[in-house]
C-alpha positions in Angstrom: 56.6 37.7 -47.5 53.3 36.7 -45.9 50.1 38.4 -47.1 46.9 38.3 -45.3 44.0 38.7 -47.7 40.7 39.9 -46.2 37.4 40.3 -47.8 34.4 38.4 -49.3 34.3 34.6 -49.9 31.4 33.6 -52.0 29.8 31.3 -54.5 29.3 32.8 -57.9 26.3 32.1 -60.1 27.4 33.3 -63.6 25.0 33.7 -66.5 25.3 34.8 -70.1 22.7 36.9 -71.9 23.1 36.7 -75.7 21.7 40.2 -76.4 23.1 43.6 -75.4 22.1 44.7 -71.9 22.4 48.4 -73.0 19.7 47.8 -75.6 17.2 46.9 -72.9 17.5 50.2 -71.1 15.1 52.8 -72.3 16.5 56.3 -71.6 12.9 57.7 -70.9 12.1 54.8 -68.5 15.2 54.7 -66.2 13.1 55.9 -63.3 11.1 52.6 -63.5 13.2 49.7 -64.6 11.7 46.2 -64.8 14.0 43.8 -66.6 14.2 40.0 -66.9 16.9 38.3 -68.9 16.5 34.9 -70.5 20.1 33.6 -70.2 21.8 30.9 -72.2 24.1 29.5 -69.6 24.5 29.1 -65.9 27.9 28.3 -64.3 28.1 27.9 -60.4 31.7 28.7 -59.3 33.6 29.4 -56.1 34.4 33.1 -55.8 34.6 36.2 -53.6 37.3 38.9 -54.0 39.5 37.7 -51.1 39.3 34.0 -52.2 39.9 34.9 -55.8 43.1 36.9 -54.9 44.3 34.2 -52.6 43.7 31.6 -55.3 45.9 33.6 -57.7 48.6 34.1 -55.2 48.7 30.4 -54.3 49.0 29.5 -58.0 52.1 31.6 -58.2 53.7 29.7 -55.3 52.7 31.9 -52.4 50.8 30.8 -49.2 48.3 33.7 -48.5 46.4 33.7 -45.3 42.7 34.0 -46.2 40.6 36.0 -43.7 36.7 36.1 -44.1 33.4 34.7 -42.9 31.7 31.8 -44.5 28.8 29.3 -43.8 28.9 25.6 -42.8 28.6 24.9 -46.6 32.2 26.1 -47.1 34.0 22.8 -46.4 34.4 21.5 -50.0 35.4 25.0 -51.2 37.8 25.5 -48.3 39.4 22.1 -48.9 40.0 22.9 -52.5 41.6 26.2 -51.7 43.8 24.5 -49.1 44.9 22.0 -51.6 45.8 24.9 -53.9 48.1 26.4 -51.2 45.8 28.8 -49.4 45.9 29.0 -45.6 42.2 28.8 -44.7 42.8 28.3 -40.9 41.7 31.9 -40.1 38.4 31.7 -41.9 35.4 32.3 -39.6 32.6 29.7 -40.1 29.0 30.8 -39.2 26.6 28.5 -37.7 23.6 30.4 -38.8 24.2 31.7 -42.3 25.1 30.4 -45.8 28.3 31.5 -47.6 27.7 34.6 -49.5 26.2 34.5 -53.0 27.2 36.5 -56.1 24.7 36.5 -59.1 25.9 38.0 -62.3 24.6 38.3 -65.9 27.1 39.2 -68.6 26.4 40.1 -72.2 28.7 39.6 -75.3 30.1 43.2 -74.8 31.2 42.4 -71.3 28.5 44.5 -69.6 27.2 43.0 -66.4 24.3 43.3 -64.0 25.0 41.7 -60.7 23.6 41.2 -57.1 25.4 40.2 -54.0 23.9 38.4 -51.0 26.3 38.8 -48.0 25.1 35.8 -45.9 27.8 34.8 -43.5 29.9 37.8 -44.5 27.6 39.8 -42.2 29.6 38.2 -39.3 33.0 39.3 -40.6 33.1 42.3 -38.3 33.5 39.9 -35.4 36.9 38.7 -36.9 39.8 39.8 -34.7 42.6 40.4 -37.3 45.1 41.3 -34.6 44.6 37.9 -32.8 44.8 36.0 -36.1 48.1 37.7 -37.0 49.5 37.0 -33.6 48.5 33.3 -33.8 50.1 33.0 -37.2 53.4 34.6 -36.3 52.8 37.9 -38.0 52.3 39.0 -41.5 54.1 41.5 -43.7 51.1 43.0 -45.7 47.4 43.1 -45.3 45.0 43.4 -48.2 41.7 45.0 -47.1 39.2 44.0 -49.8 35.5 44.4 -50.3 33.8 42.9 -47.2 31.2 43.7 -44.6 31.9 47.5 -44.2 32.3 47.3 -40.4 34.9 44.5 -41.0 36.8 46.6 -43.5 37.0 49.5 -41.0 38.0 47.2 -38.2 40.8 45.6 -40.2 42.1 49.0 -41.4 42.1 50.2 -37.8 44.0 47.1 -36.7 46.6 47.7 -39.4 47.2 51.3 -38.2 47.2 50.4 -34.5 49.9 47.7 -35.1 51.9 49.5 -37.7 51.1 47.0 -40.5 51.4 47.8 -44.1 47.9 47.6 -45.8 46.3 47.8 -49.1 43.0 49.6 -49.5 40.7 47.9 -52.1 37.1 48.9 -51.4 36.0 47.8 -54.8 32.2 47.2 -55.0 31.6 48.5 -51.5 32.3 52.1 -52.6 28.7 52.2 -53.7 27.5 51.5 -50.1 30.2 53.4 -48.1 29.8 57.0 -47.3 32.6 59.6 -47.8 33.8 59.5 -44.2 34.2 55.7 -44.2 36.1 55.7 -47.6 38.4 58.4 -46.3 39.3 56.2 -43.3 39.8 53.1 -45.4 42.1 54.9 -47.8 44.2 57.2 -45.6 47.6 55.8 -45.0 47.4 52.8 -47.4 50.6 51.6 -49.1 48.5 50.9 -52.1 45.1 51.8 -53.3 43.3 49.7 -56.0 40.3 50.9 -58.0 38.8 50.4 -61.5 38.1 53.3 -63.7 34.6 53.9 -62.4 35.5 53.5 -58.9 38.3 56.0 -59.4 35.7 58.7 -60.1 33.3 57.5 -57.5 36.0 57.6 -54.8 36.8 61.2 -55.6 33.1 62.2 -55.7 32.2 60.6 -52.4 35.2 61.7 -50.4 35.3 65.2 -51.7 39.0 64.8 -52.3 40.9 65.7 -55.4 43.4 63.4 -57.1 46.2 65.2 -55.4 44.5 64.8 -52.0 44.3 61.0 -52.5 48.0 60.8 -53.7 49.1 62.7 -50.5 47.5 59.9 -48.5 48.5 56.7 -50.3 51.8 55.3 -51.5 50.6 54.2 -55.0 47.1 54.5 -56.6 46.6 51.7 -59.2 43.5 51.9 -61.5 42.6 49.1 -63.7 41.3 50.1 -67.2 40.0 46.9 -68.7 41.4 46.2 -72.1 43.4 49.4 -71.9 45.5 48.1 -69.0 46.2 50.0 -65.9 47.3 53.4 -64.6 49.8 54.0 -61.9 49.7 57.3 -59.9 52.1 58.4 -57.2 52.5 61.8 -55.5 54.7 64.2 -57.4 55.2 61.8 -60.3 53.4 61.8 -63.6 50.8 59.0 -64.2 52.1 55.9 -65.9 49.9 53.9 -68.3 50.7 50.2 -68.5 49.2 48.3 -71.5 47.2 45.2 -70.9 48.4 41.7 -71.9 46.0 40.8 -74.8 43.8 37.8 -73.8 43.8 35.1 -76.5 40.1 34.5 -75.9 37.8 36.6 -73.6 35.5 34.0 -72.2 34.3 35.6 -68.9 35.4 39.0 -67.5 34.4 38.1 -64.0 37.3 37.9 -61.6 39.9 39.5 -64.0 40.4 42.4 -61.6 41.0 40.0 -58.7 43.5 38.2 -60.8 45.3 41.4 -61.7 45.5 42.2 -58.0 47.0 38.7 -57.2 49.7 39.1 -59.9 50.5 42.6 -58.8 50.9 41.5 -55.2 53.0 38.5 -56.2 55.4 40.8 -58.0 55.3 43.3 -55.2 56.6 40.7 -52.7 59.9 40.6 -54.6 60.3 44.4 -54.4 59.6 45.1 -58.1 58.6 48.5 -59.5 55.0 49.4 -59.8 55.2 49.1 -63.6 56.6 45.5 -63.4 53.9 44.7 -60.8 51.2 46.0 -63.1 52.5 43.9 -66.0 52.4 40.8 -63.9 48.9 41.6 -62.9 47.9 42.1 -66.5 49.4 38.7 -67.4 47.5 36.9 -64.7 44.3 38.8 -65.6 44.7 37.7 -69.3 44.9 34.1 -68.0 41.7 34.5 -66.0 39.8 36.1 -68.8 40.2 32.9 -70.9 38.2 30.8 -68.4 34.6 30.8 -67.0 34.7 31.4 -63.3 37.2 33.2 -61.1 39.3 30.2 -59.9 39.4 27.9 -62.9 42.5 29.2 -64.7 45.9 27.6 -64.3 48.7 30.0 -63.3 52.4 29.6 -62.6 55.5 31.7 -62.8 56.5 29.9 -65.9 53.3 30.6 -67.7 53.3 34.2 -66.8 57.0 34.7 -67.9 55.9 33.5 -71.4 53.0 36.0 -71.5 55.2 38.8 -70.2 58.0 38.1 -72.7 55.5 38.1 -75.6 53.4 41.1 -74.5 56.2 43.5 -73.4 59.1 42.1 -75.4 60.8 41.5 -72.1 63.8 39.3 -71.3 62.5 36.1 -69.8 65.7 35.6 -67.8 65.1 38.9 -66.0 61.7 37.6 -64.8 63.2 34.7 -62.8 63.4 37.0 -59.7 60.1 38.7 -60.6 58.1 35.6 -60.0 59.9 33.7 -57.4 57.1 31.4 -56.2 57.3 27.6 -56.9 56.1 26.8 -60.5 52.8 24.9 -60.7 51.2 23.5 -63.7 
């Protein structure tokens, strides 16, 4: 199964603050916040939601088609992704803007304050997804991730117009999108991804109830951090899937993207939503143990070990679950 992964491609500037961010917020001064954090570390890493998900899929033996907009500074980053197994031939390269930048400060509790500069991502709306898919001989599934809002809408409309299965994953862009745009992005999706906060924000902005959403999507998957994930489908009770415990939580950035990559890898083999969520949790546990979003090593063999330990599962039954080529 060929998956087109659309969305942001960025460079991450990841910093750690030794204190607690929450302690710096004064409840009687929230109308005028002026904060500066003296951080202990700075790591500059390749990132962006689409690239992170593509990286995870490639590590599990897939060859995802990455679709997004970058600057002329992307070449070393793109070369590394290509060596990993990501198809970067459809990436739009701007002649006027730098690749997007994500700046994030994290405290020991995992709380984060972040900013995102779109840069070349502002040109993503010019990407013709239909032409790309035609040139690449078609795709089976399109992941519509956080991107320039006009690009997200254009990609979703392309999927509907061409009868393509698509995944709605508005993520951080929910804060910027209005209710009408969110409703258009979600309606008709095979799969909807949110985290716990985005779950509530989506309902508040669209004016929909949980039942309204579930009548419009195939499956709604909500990540719950260390509590795992929740799977919701119309007319079925919600299912909670425990997380795979991370041996060491080094950096939470990108764990959600790793979860999505693992989920999609399992989905390509026709597995149940619970099985997909378990694989997603296993890959997220791998990502949590490393600083940066594309620094962990992933392979079907490694994930089978994690799954067997966390869920007391039969390793032999997982051979078909993760059918990509093993990589070290």
